[in-house]
ChimeraX commands (.cxc) that place a marker at each C-alpha (Angstrom):
marker #1 position -72.97,-12.04,-54.08 radius 0.5
marker #1 position -71.61,-8.61,-53.50 radius 0.5
marker #1 position -72.36,-8.88,-49.78 radius 0.5
marker #1 position -70.51,-12.22,-49.71 radius 0.5
marker #1 position -67.45,-10.67,-51.39 radius 0.5
marker #1 position -67.41,-7.72,-48.90 radius 0.5
marker #1 position -67.57,-10.16,-46.03 radius 0.5
marker #1 position -64.75,-12.25,-47.51 radius 0.5
marker #1 position -62.68,-9.11,-48.10 radius 0.5
marker #1 position -63.33,-7.83,-44.56 radius 0.5
marker #1 position -62.34,-11.24,-43.13 radius 0.5
marker #1 position -59.12,-11.38,-45.16 radius 0.5
marker #1 position -58.28,-7.82,-44.18 radius 0.5
marker #1 position -58.72,-8.71,-40.49 radius 0.5
marker #1 position -56.51,-11.76,-40.88 radius 0.5
marker #1 position -53.79,-9.75,-42.71 radius 0.5
marker #1 position -53.92,-7.11,-40.06 radius 0.5
marker #1 position -53.55,-9.72,-37.31 radius 0.5
marker #1 position -50.65,-11.28,-39.21 radius 0.5
marker #1 position -48.94,-7.87,-39.59 radius 0.5
marker #1 position -49.50,-7.12,-35.87 radius 0.5
marker #1 position -48.09,-10.47,-34.95 radius 0.5
marker #1 position -44.96,-9.96,-37.05 radius 0.5
marker #1 position -44.63,-6.43,-35.65 radius 0.5
marker #1 position -44.91,-7.77,-32.06 radius 0.5
marker #1 position -42.37,-10.50,-32.69 radius 0.5
marker #1 position -40.00,-7.90,-34.13 radius 0.5
marker #1 position -40.53,-5.67,-31.08 radius 0.5
marker #1 position -39.91,-8.57,-28.74 radius 0.5
marker #1 position -36.81,-9.55,-30.60 radius 0.5
marker #1 position -35.49,-5.95,-30.55 radius 0.5
marker #1 position -36.13,-5.70,-26.88 radius 0.5
marker #1 position -34.49,-9.04,-26.22 radius 0.5
marker #1 position -31.40,-8.00,-28.24 radius 0.5
marker #1 position -31.25,-4.67,-26.45 radius 0.5
marker #1 position -31.52,-6.44,-23.02 radius 0.5
marker #1 position -28.67,-8.73,-24.04 radius 0.5
marker #1 position -26.56,-5.86,-25.08 radius 0.5
marker #1 position -27.30,-3.94,-21.91 radius 0.5
marker #1 position -26.48,-7.00,-19.73 radius 0.5
marker #1 position -23.21,-7.51,-21.55 radius 0.5
marker #1 position -22.37,-3.84,-21.14 radius 0.5
marker #1 position -23.02,-3.97,-17.37 radius 0.5
marker #1 position -20.87,-7.09,-17.06 radius 0.5
marker #1 position -18.11,-5.46,-18.95 radius 0.5
marker #1 position -18.27,-2.30,-16.78 radius 0.5
marker #1 position -18.15,-4.36,-13.63 radius 0.5
marker #1 position -15.13,-6.25,-15.00 radius 0.5
marker #1 position -13.44,-3.06,-15.83 radius 0.5
marker #1 position -14.14,-1.65,-12.31 radius 0.5
marker #1 position -12.73,-4.88,-10.85 radius 0.5
marker #1 position -9.54,-4.63,-12.98 radius 0.5
marker #1 position -9.25,-0.94,-12.07 radius 0.5
marker #1 position -9.51,-1.60,-8.35 radius 0.5
marker #1 position -7.07,-4.52,-8.67 radius 0.5
marker #1 position -4.64,-2.36,-10.50 radius 0.5
marker #1 position -5.00,0.52,-8.00 radius 0.5
marker #1 position -4.64,-1.90,-5.13 radius 0.5
marker #1 position -1.50,-3.34,-6.65 radius 0.5
marker #1 position 0.05,0.06,-7.33 radius 0.5
marker #1 position -0.78,1.39,-3.90 radius 0.5
marker #1 position -0.01,-1.91,-2.20 radius 0.5
marker #1 position 3.61,-2.02,-3.38 radius 0.5
marker #1 position 4.40,1.28,-1.56 radius 0.5
marker #1 position 2.35,0.39,1.50 radius 0.5
marker #1 position 3.93,-3.10,1.76 radius 0.5
marker #1 position 7.48,-1.65,1.54 radius 0.5
marker #1 position 6.56,0.86,4.15 radius 0.5
marker #1 position 5.25,-1.84,6.45 radius 0.5
marker #1 position 8.33,-3.95,6.10 radius 0.5
marker #1 position 10.67,-0.95,6.69 radius 0.5
marker #1 position 8.72,0.13,9.77 radius 0.5
marker #1 position 8.70,-3.35,11.32 radius 0.5
marker #1 position 12.48,-3.71,10.84 radius 0.5
marker #1 position 13.12,-0.24,12.27 radius 0.5
marker #1 position 10.82,-0.90,15.36 radius 0.5
marker #1 position 12.13,-4.47,16.14 radius 0.5
marker #1 position 15.79,-4.70,15.18 radius 0.5
marker #1 position 16.37,-7.67,17.51 radius 0.5
marker #1 position 13.80,-9.83,15.60 radius 0.5
marker #1 position 14.23,-11.78,12.33 radius 0.5
marker #1 position 11.96,-10.12,9.77 radius 0.5
marker #1 position 11.77,-11.07,6.17 radius 0.5
marker #1 position 9.56,-10.55,3.16 radius 0.5
marker #1 position 7.94,-13.28,1.13 radius 0.5
marker #1 position 8.57,-12.71,-2.56 radius 0.5
marker #1 position 5.59,-11.82,-4.83 radius 0.5
marker #1 position 4.18,-14.92,-6.41 radius 0.5
marker #1 position 5.35,-17.18,-3.62 radius 0.5
marker #1 position 2.89,-18.85,-1.33 radius 0.5
marker #1 position 2.61,-17.10,2.04 radius 0.5
marker #1 position 2.04,-13.84,3.79 radius 0.5
marker #1 position 3.87,-10.66,2.86 radius 0.5
marker #1 position 5.99,-10.35,6.06 radius 0.5
marker #1 position 7.08,-12.91,8.63 radius 0.5
marker #1 position 8.36,-11.77,11.95 radius 0.5
marker #1 position 10.26,-14.16,14.19 radius 0.5
marker #1 position 10.08,-12.78,17.71 radius 0.5
marker #1 position 13.37,-13.24,19.51 radius 0.5
marker #1 position 14.16,-12.82,23.22 radius 0.5
marker #1 position 17.65,-13.58,24.57 radius 0.5
marker #1 position 18.50,-15.45,21.32 radius 0.5
marker #1 position 15.41,-17.65,21.88 radius 0.5
marker #1 position 12.57,-18.01,19.36 radius 0.5
marker #1 position 9.24,-16.95,20.93 radius 0.5
marker #1 position 7.05,-17.58,17.87 radius 0.5
marker #1 position 5.95,-15.90,14.65 radius 0.5
marker #1 position 3.75,-12.96,13.69 radius 0.5
marker #1 position 2.68,-12.85,10.07 radius 0.5
marker #1 position 1.43,-9.78,8.20 radius 0.5
marker #1 position -0.45,-9.18,4.99 radius 0.5
marker #1 position -0.95,-5.73,3.63 radius 0.5
marker #1 position -4.08,-4.66,1.67 radius 0.5
marker #1 position -4.74,-1.18,0.22 radius 0.5
marker #1 position -8.07,-1.80,-1.46 radius 0.5
marker #1 position -11.20,0.29,-1.41 radius 0.5
marker #1 position -13.51,-2.60,-0.30 radius 0.5
marker #1 position -12.82,-5.11,2.50 radius 0.5
marker #1 position -13.03,-8.70,1.30 radius 0.5
marker #1 position -13.46,-11.86,3.39 radius 0.5
marker #1 position -11.04,-13.64,1.09 radius 0.5
marker #1 position -8.25,-11.57,2.67 radius 0.5
marker #1 position -9.00,-13.02,6.12 radius 0.5
marker #1 position -9.40,-16.54,4.78 radius 0.5
marker #1 position -5.96,-16.37,2.94 radius 0.5
marker #1 position -3.91,-15.16,5.88 radius 0.5
marker #1 position -5.74,-17.54,8.23 radius 0.5
marker #1 position -4.56,-20.38,6.07 radius 0.5
marker #1 position -1.03,-19.03,6.19 radius 0.5
marker #1 position -1.21,-18.76,9.96 radius 0.5
marker #1 position -2.16,-22.48,10.27 radius 0.5
marker #1 position 0.45,-23.61,7.74 radius 0.5
marker #1 position 3.26,-21.64,9.38 radius 0.5
marker #1 position 2.04,-22.34,12.91 radius 0.5
marker #1 position 2.21,-18.59,13.63 radius 0.5
marker #1 position 1.05,-17.13,16.93 radius 0.5
marker #1 position -0.68,-14.14,15.42 radius 0.5
marker #1 position -1.97,-13.22,11.96 radius 0.5
marker #1 position -2.27,-9.45,11.28 radius 0.5
marker #1 position -4.07,-8.02,8.23 radius 0.5
marker #1 position -2.99,-4.40,7.74 radius 0.5
marker #1 position -5.70,-2.78,5.71 radius 0.5
marker #1 position -7.19,0.60,4.58 radius 0.5
marker #1 position -10.70,-0.83,4.46 radius 0.5
marker #1 position -12.69,-2.58,7.23 radius 0.5
marker #1 position -15.83,-4.64,7.65 radius 0.5
marker #1 position -18.99,-2.56,7.79 radius 0.5
marker #1 position -19.29,-0.60,11.05 radius 0.5
marker #1 position -15.72,-1.15,12.08 radius 0.5
marker #1 position -12.47,0.92,11.88 radius 0.5
marker #1 position -8.88,1.06,13.16 radius 0.5
marker #1 position -8.90,-2.49,14.61 radius 0.5
marker #1 position -11.13,-5.54,14.79 radius 0.5
marker #1 position -10.70,-9.27,14.97 radius 0.5
marker #1 position -12.23,-11.40,12.16 radius 0.5
marker #1 position -12.20,-15.10,12.58 radius 0.5
marker #1 position -9.08,-15.09,14.62 radius 0.5
marker #1 position -7.32,-12.60,12.38 radius 0.5
marker #1 position -6.35,-9.08,13.66 radius 0.5
marker #1 position -7.38,-6.43,11.11 radius 0.5
marker #1 position -5.61,-3.10,11.83 radius 0.5
marker #1 position -5.04,0.19,10.06 radius 0.5
marker #1 position -1.66,1.11,8.63 radius 0.5
marker #1 position -1.07,3.88,11.08 radius 0.5
marker #1 position -1.78,1.69,14.22 radius 0.5
marker #1 position -0.03,-1.57,13.19 radius 0.5
marker #1 position 3.24,-0.85,14.99 radius 0.5
marker #1 position 1.45,-0.19,18.24 radius 0.5
marker #1 position -0.44,-3.42,17.94 radius 0.5
marker #1 position 2.70,-5.31,16.89 radius 0.5
marker #1 position 4.49,-4.02,20.10 radius 0.5
marker #1 position 1.62,-5.36,22.25 radius 0.5
marker #1 position 1.48,-8.73,20.47 radius 0.5
marker #1 position 5.33,-9.08,20.69 radius 0.5
marker #1 position 5.48,-8.19,24.39 radius 0.5
marker #1 position 2.71,-10.73,25.06 radius 0.5
marker #1 position 4.61,-13.41,23.23 radius 0.5
marker #1 position 7.81,-12.74,25.05 radius 0.5
marker #1 position 6.05,-12.86,28.40 radius 0.5
marker #1 position 4.27,-16.12,27.67 radius 0.5
marker #1 position 7.52,-17.67,26.46 radius 0.5
marker #1 position 9.34,-16.78,29.65 radius 0.5
marker #1 position 6.51,-18.03,31.82 radius 0.5
marker #1 position 6.71,-21.41,30.23 radius 0.5
marker #1 position 2.93,-21.85,30.20 radius 0.5
marker #1 position 1.12,-24.86,28.71 radius 0.5
marker #1 position -0.69,-24.58,25.28 radius 0.5
marker #1 position -4.04,-24.46,27.10 radius 0.5
marker #1 position -2.89,-21.63,29.41 radius 0.5
marker #1 position -1.47,-19.78,26.40 radius 0.5
marker #1 position -4.75,-20.13,24.57 radius 0.5
marker #1 position -6.71,-18.82,27.52 radius 0.5
marker #1 position -4.43,-15.74,27.81 radius 0.5
marker #1 position -4.50,-15.14,24.10 radius 0.5
marker #1 position -8.36,-15.20,24.10 radius 0.5
marker #1 position -8.27,-12.71,26.85 radius 0.5
marker #1 position -5.84,-10.50,24.93 radius 0.5
marker #1 position -8.00,-10.54,21.85 radius 0.5
marker #1 position -11.13,-9.61,23.92 radius 0.5
marker #1 position -9.20,-6.59,25.25 radius 0.5
marker #1 position -7.95,-5.62,21.81 radius 0.5
marker #1 position -11.55,-5.46,20.52 radius 0.5
marker #1 position -12.93,-3.60,23.59 radius 0.5
marker #1 position -14.13,-0.06,23.27 radius 0.5
marker #1 position -11.55,1.16,25.71 radius 0.5
marker #1 position -8.65,-0.22,23.77 radius 0.5
marker #1 position -9.98,0.89,20.35 radius 0.5
marker #1 position -10.32,4.46,21.72 radius 0.5
marker #1 position -6.86,4.44,23.10 radius 0.5
marker #1 position -5.55,2.94,19.93 radius 0.5
marker #1 position -7.21,5.74,17.94 radius 0.5
marker #1 position -5.53,8.32,20.13 radius 0.5
marker #1 position -2.13,6.49,19.84 radius 0.5
marker #1 position -2.74,6.55,16.00 radius 0.5
marker #1 position -3.30,10.28,16.14 radius 0.5
marker #1 position 0.02,10.68,17.96 radius 0.5
marker #1 position 1.75,8.44,15.42 radius 0.5
marker #1 position 0.39,10.68,12.66 radius 0.5
marker #1 position 1.74,13.74,14.53 radius 0.5
marker #1 position 5.18,12.20,14.89 radius 0.5
marker #1 position 5.32,11.29,11.23 radius 0.5
marker #1 position 4.21,14.81,10.35 radius 0.5
marker #1 position 7.00,16.27,12.40 radius 0.5
marker #1 position 9.43,13.88,10.77 radius 0.5
marker #1 position 8.21,14.94,7.35 radius 0.5
marker #1 position 8.44,18.61,8.20 radius 0.5
marker #1 position 11.97,18.03,9.65 radius 0.5
marker #1 position 12.97,16.22,6.45 radius 0.5
marker #1 position 11.55,19.01,4.27 radius 0.5
marker #1 position 13.46,21.58,6.44 radius 0.5
marker #1 position 16.72,19.60,6.04 radius 0.5
marker #1 position 16.28,19.34,2.32 radius 0.5
marker #1 position 15.84,23.15,2.16 radius 0.5
marker #1 position 18.99,23.55,4.20 radius 0.5
marker #1 position 20.94,21.09,2.10 radius 0.5
marker #1 position 19.82,22.91,-1.05 radius 0.5
marker #1 position 20.86,26.27,0.34 radius 0.5
marker #1 position 24.16,24.77,1.46 radius 0.5
marker #1 position 24.78,23.34,-2.04 radius 0.5
marker #1 position 24.16,26.71,-3.66 radius 0.5
marker #1 position 26.62,28.42,-1.23 radius 0.5
marker #1 position 29.19,25.69,-1.91 radius 0.5
marker #1 position 28.81,26.19,-5.64 radius 0.5
marker #1 position 29.28,29.94,-5.20 radius 0.5
marker #1 position 32.41,29.30,-2.98 radius 0.5
marker #1 position 33.79,26.92,-5.54 radius 0.5
marker #1 position 33.31,29.57,-8.27 radius 0.5
marker #1 position 35.20,32.22,-6.19 radius 0.5
marker #1 position 38.03,29.81,-5.31 radius 0.5
marker #1 position 38.37,28.76,-8.97 radius 0.5
marker #1 position 38.60,32.43,-9.97 radius 0.5
marker #1 position 41.27,33.06,-7.34 radius 0.5
marker #1 position 43.16,29.94,-8.46 radius 0.5
marker #1 position 43.14,31.19,-12.09 radius 0.5
marker #1 position 44.47,34.64,-11.07 radius 0.5
marker #1 position 47.31,33.03,-9.00 radius 0.5
marker #1 position 48.17,30.69,-11.90 radius 0.5
marker #1 position 48.25,33.69,-14.25 radius 0.5
marker #1 position 50.65,35.55,-11.87 radius 0.5
marker #1 position 52.89,32.56,-11.41 radius 0.5
marker #1 position 52.90,31.89,-15.13 radius 0.5
marker #1 position 53.71,35.55,-15.91 radius 0.5
marker #1 position 56.52,35.65,-13.30 radius 0.5
marker #1 position 58.23,32.58,-14.84 radius 0.5
marker #1 position 58.15,34.18,-18.22 radius 0.5
marker #1 position 59.65,37.41,-16.88 radius 0.5
marker #1 position 62.51,35.56,-15.05 radius 0.5
marker #1 position 63.29,33.67,-18.25 radius 0.5
marker #1 position 63.72,36.99,-20.10 radius 0.5
marker #1 position 66.02,38.66,-17.39 radius 0.5
marker #1 position 69.21,37.66,-15.59 radius 0.5
marker #1 position 67.40,37.54,-12.30 radius 0.5
marker #1 position 68.43,41.10,-11.30 radius 0.5
marker #1 position 66.02,42.77,-13.56 radius 0.5
marker #1 position 68.55,43.31,-16.31 radius 0.5
marker #1 position 67.59,42.16,-19.72 radius 0.5
marker #1 position 69.61,39.43,-21.21 radius 0.5
marker #1 position 71.65,40.26,-24.41 radius 0.5
marker #1 position 71.12,37.92,-27.20 radius 0.5
marker link #1:1,2 radius 0.2
marker link #1:2,3 radius 0.2
marker link #1:3,4 radius 0.2
marker link #1:4,5 radius 0.2
marker link #1:5,6 radius 0.2
marker link #1:6,7 radius 0.2
marker link #1:7,8 radius 0.2
marker link #1:8,9 radius 0.2
marker link #1:9,10 radius 0.2
marker link #1:10,11 radius 0.2
marker link #1:11,12 radius 0.2
marker link #1:12,13 radius 0.2
marker link #1:13,14 radius 0.2
marker link #1:14,15 radius 0.2
marker link #1:15,16 radius 0.2
marker link #1:16,17 radius 0.2
marker link #1:17,18 radius 0.2
marker link #1:18,19 radius 0.2
marker link #1:19,20 radius 0.2
marker link #1:20,21 radius 0.2
marker link #1:21,22 radius 0.2
marker link #1:22,23 radius 0.2
marker link #1:23,24 radius 0.2
marker link #1:24,25 radius 0.2
marker link #1:25,26 radius 0.2
marker link #1:26,27 radius 0.2
marker link #1:27,28 radius 0.2
marker link #1:28,29 radius 0.2
marker link #1:29,30 radius 0.2
marker link #1:30,31 radius 0.2
marker link #1:31,32 radius 0.2
marker link #1:32,33 radius 0.2
marker link #1:33,34 radius 0.2
marker link #1:34,35 radius 0.2
marker link #1:35,36 radius 0.2
marker link #1:36,37 radius 0.2
marker link #1:37,38 radius 0.2
marker link #1:38,39 radius 0.2
marker link #1:39,40 radius 0.2
marker link #1:40,41 radius 0.2
marker link #1:41,42 radius 0.2
marker link #1:42,43 radius 0.2
marker link #1:43,44 radius 0.2
marker link #1:44,45 radius 0.2
marker link #1:45,46 radius 0.2
marker link #1:46,47 radius 0.2
marker link #1:47,48 radius 0.2
marker link #1:48,49 radius 0.2
marker link #1:49,50 radius 0.2
marker link #1:50,51 radius 0.2
marker link #1:51,52 radius 0.2
marker link #1:52,53 radius 0.2
marker link #1:53,54 radius 0.2
marker link #1:54,55 radius 0.2
marker link #1:55,56 radius 0.2
marker link #1:56,57 radius 0.2
marker link #1:57,58 radius 0.2
marker link #1:58,59 radius 0.2
marker link #1:59,60 radius 0.2
marker link #1:60,61 radius 0.2
marker link #1:61,62 radius 0.2
marker link #1:62,63 radius 0.2
marker link #1:63,64 radius 0.2
marker link #1:64,65 radius 0.2
marker link #1:65,66 radius 0.2
marker link #1:66,67 radius 0.2
marker link #1:67,68 radius 0.2
marker link #1:68,69 radius 0.2
marker link #1:69,70 radius 0.2
marker link #1:70,71 radius 0.2
marker link #1:71,72 radius 0.2
marker link #1:72,73 radius 0.2
marker link #1:73,74 radius 0.2
marker link #1:74,75 radius 0.2
marker link #1:75,76 radius 0.2
marker link #1:76,77 radius 0.2
marker link #1:77,78 radius 0.2
marker link #1:78,79 radius 0.2
marker link #1:79,80 radius 0.2
marker link #1:80,81 radius 0.2
marker link #1:81,82 radius 0.2
marker link #1:82,83 radius 0.2
marker link #1:83,84 radius 0.2
marker link #1:84,85 radius 0.2
marker link #1:85,86 radius 0.2
marker link #1:86,87 radius 0.2
marker link #1:87,88 radius 0.2
marker link #1:88,89 radius 0.2
marker link #1:89,90 radius 0.2
marker link #1:90,91 radius 0.2
marker link #1:91,92 radius 0.2
marker link #1:92,93 radius 0.2
marker link #1:93,94 radius 0.2
marker link #1:94,95 radius 0.2
marker link #1:95,96 radius 0.2
marker link #1:96,97 radius 0.2
marker link #1:97,98 radius 0.2
marker link #1:98,99 radius 0.2
marker link #1:99,100 radius 0.2
marker link #1:100,101 radius 0.2
marker link #1:101,102 radius 0.2
marker link #1:102,103 radius 0.2
marker link #1:103,104 radius 0.2
marker link #1:104,105 radius 0.2
marker link #1:105,106 radius 0.2
marker link #1:106,107 radius 0.2
marker link #1:107,108 radius 0.2
marker link #1:108,109 radius 0.2
marker link #1:109,110 radius 0.2
marker link #1:110,111 radius 0.2
marker link #1:111,112 radius 0.2
marker link #1:112,113 radius 0.2
marker link #1:113,114 radius 0.2
marker link #1:114,115 radius 0.2
marker link #1:115,116 radius 0.2
marker link #1:116,117 radius 0.2
marker link #1:117,118 radius 0.2
marker link #1:118,119 radius 0.2
marker link #1:119,120 radius 0.2
marker link #1:120,121 radius 0.2
marker link #1:121,122 radius 0.2
marker link #1:122,123 radius 0.2
marker link #1:123,124 radius 0.2
marker link #1:124,125 radius 0.2
marker link #1:125,126 radius 0.2
marker link #1:126,127 radius 0.2
marker link #1:127,128 radius 0.2
marker link #1:128,129 radius 0.2
marker link #1:129,130 radius 0.2
marker link #1:130,131 radius 0.2
marker link #1:131,132 radius 0.2
marker link #1:132,133 radius 0.2
marker link #1:133,134 radius 0.2
marker link #1:134,135 radius 0.2
marker link #1:135,136 radius 0.2
marker link #1:136,137 radius 0.2
marker link #1:137,138 radius 0.2
marker link #1:138,139 radius 0.2
marker link #1:139,140 radius 0.2
marker link #1:140,141 radius 0.2
marker link #1:141,142 radius 0.2
marker link #1:142,143 radius 0.2
marker link #1:143,144 radius 0.2
marker link #1:144,145 radius 0.2
marker link #1:145,146 radius 0.2
marker link #1:146,147 radius 0.2
marker link #1:147,148 radius 0.2
marker link #1:148,149 radius 0.2
marker link #1:149,150 radius 0.2
marker link #1:150,151 radius 0.2
marker link #1:151,152 radius 0.2
marker link #1:152,153 radius 0.2
marker link #1:153,154 radius 0.2
marker link #1:154,155 radius 0.2
marker link #1:155,156 radius 0.2
marker link #1:156,157 radius 0.2
marker link #1:157,158 radius 0.2
marker link #1:158,159 radius 0.2
marker link #1:159,160 radius 0.2
marker link #1:160,161 radius 0.2
marker link #1:161,162 radius 0.2
marker link #1:162,163 radius 0.2
marker link #1:163,164 radius 0.2
marker link #1:164,165 radius 0.2
marker link #1:165,166 radius 0.2
marker link #1:166,167 radius 0.2
marker link #1:167,168 radius 0.2
marker link #1:168,169 radius 0.2
marker link #1:169,170 radius 0.2
marker link #1:170,171 radius 0.2
marker link #1:171,172 radius 0.2
marker link #1:172,173 radius 0.2
marker link #1:173,174 radius 0.2
marker link #1:174,175 radius 0.2
marker link #1:175,176 radius 0.2
marker link #1:176,177 radius 0.2
marker link #1:177,178 radius 0.2
marker link #1:178,179 radius 0.2
marker link #1:179,180 radius 0.2
marker link #1:180,181 radius 0.2
marker link #1:181,182 radius 0.2
marker link #1:182,183 radius 0.2
marker link #1:183,184 radius 0.2
marker link #1:184,185 radius 0.2
marker link #1:185,186 radius 0.2
marker link #1:186,187 radius 0.2
marker link #1:187,188 radius 0.2
marker link #1:188,189 radius 0.2
marker link #1:189,190 radius 0.2
marker link #1:190,191 radius 0.2
marker link #1:191,192 radius 0.2
marker link #1:192,193 radius 0.2
marker link #1:193,194 radius 0.2
marker link #1:194,195 radius 0.2
marker link #1:195,196 radius 0.2
marker link #1:196,197 radius 0.2
marker link #1:197,198 radius 0.2
marker link #1:198,199 radius 0.2
marker link #1:199,200 radius 0.2
marker link #1:200,201 radius 0.2
marker link #1:201,202 radius 0.2
marker link #1:202,203 radius 0.2
marker link #1:203,204 radius 0.2
marker link #1:204,205 radius 0.2
marker link #1:205,206 radius 0.2
marker link #1:206,207 radius 0.2
marker link #1:207,208 radius 0.2
marker link #1:208,209 radius 0.2
marker link #1:209,210 radius 0.2
marker link #1:210,211 radius 0.2
marker link #1:211,212 radius 0.2
marker link #1:212,213 radius 0.2
marker link #1:213,214 radius 0.2
marker link #1:214,215 radius 0.2
marker link #1:215,216 radius 0.2
marker link #1:216,217 radius 0.2
marker link #1:217,218 radius 0.2
marker link #1:218,219 radius 0.2
marker link #1:219,220 radius 0.2
marker link #1:220,221 radius 0.2
marker link #1:221,222 radius 0.2
marker link #1:222,223 radius 0.2
marker link #1:223,224 radius 0.2
marker link #1:224,225 radius 0.2
marker link #1:225,226 radius 0.2
marker link #1:226,227 radius 0.2
marker link #1:227,228 radius 0.2
marker link #1:228,229 radius 0.2
marker link #1:229,230 radius 0.2
marker link #1:230,231 radius 0.2
marker link #1:231,232 radius 0.2
marker link #1:232,233 radius 0.2
marker link #1:233,234 radius 0.2
marker link #1:234,235 radius 0.2
marker link #1:235,236 radius 0.2
marker link #1:236,237 radius 0.2
marker link #1:237,238 radius 0.2
marker link #1:238,239 radius 0.2
marker link #1:239,240 radius 0.2
marker link #1:240,241 radius 0.2
marker link #1:241,242 radius 0.2
marker link #1:242,243 radius 0.2
marker link #1:243,244 radius 0.2
marker link #1:244,245 radius 0.2
marker link #1:245,246 radius 0.2
marker link #1:246,247 radius 0.2
marker link #1:247,248 radius 0.2
marker link #1:248,249 radius 0.2
marker link #1:249,250 radius 0.2
marker link #1:250,251 radius 0.2
marker link #1:251,252 radius 0.2
marker link #1:252,253 radius 0.2
marker link #1:253,254 radius 0.2
marker link #1:254,255 radius 0.2
marker link #1:255,256 radius 0.2
marker link #1:256,257 radius 0.2
marker link #1:257,258 radius 0.2
marker link #1:258,259 radius 0.2
marker link #1:259,260 radius 0.2
marker link #1:260,261 radius 0.2
marker link #1:261,262 radius 0.2
marker link #1:262,263 radius 0.2
marker link #1:263,264 radius 0.2
marker link #1:264,265 radius 0.2
marker link #1:265,266 radius 0.2
marker link #1:266,267 radius 0.2
marker link #1:267,268 radius 0.2
marker link #1:268,269 radius 0.2
marker link #1:269,270 radius 0.2
marker link #1:270,271 radius 0.2
marker link #1:271,272 radius 0.2
marker link #1:272,273 radius 0.2
marker link #1:273,274 radius 0.2
marker link #1:274,275 radius 0.2
marker link #1:275,276 radius 0.2
marker link #1:276,277 radius 0.2
marker link #1:277,278 radius 0.2
marker link #1:278,279 radius 0.2
view
């Protein structure tokens, strides 16, 4: 009887232990699952914050870069019609109508991106704009490039170029458009020449020369910046000198006014010959 009770007790104890272990395992699994969910949610949130931060940075930096691009294009090509597309409107950032002898030679459209990572959506968007506007060239001015590329490349028919080299490339594209317009070539002939132009633009020789041209552009802009800083210092010094001069002239003017005022009072108190008037 006693042996039977011991066996039953042992059996119940084993069963209870198994139940406790099962409950503990389930709680551990549940806790791990909850922790995994929280970790996944946190990672997704961090990625969203990084995306928003990059978008915000790109927007803030892009505004300045876009204005600079527009100003440089207008300064470099005063004979062309160049206008900006308002933010929120459908289209590229800048549209350049190339003019020669009052004739329209076609359009070059520009989009400016100042993001840390190059995205294929940029190319797809400006390519759509190019087709919709029937533009001759689409230029994506960017601070980032596809992997293994820099300064300039052609992606799916879109020219991707750095900010410092865009004017050099724009000059080449413009000259090419004017020449083709004057030659009166057929669409097929123009396409053949444009393909040849794009092959040259992506050649190692051109990319090297473009990089050297970009270095020279940087040097010119650095000289301009130093000249501007020097002028500002000169203007500040000139202003200080003018303020000092004004102060001296004011003092002289006050002294003269005092003398004139004093003489008038003296003449009023005499007969004009230095003799005091008798009341």
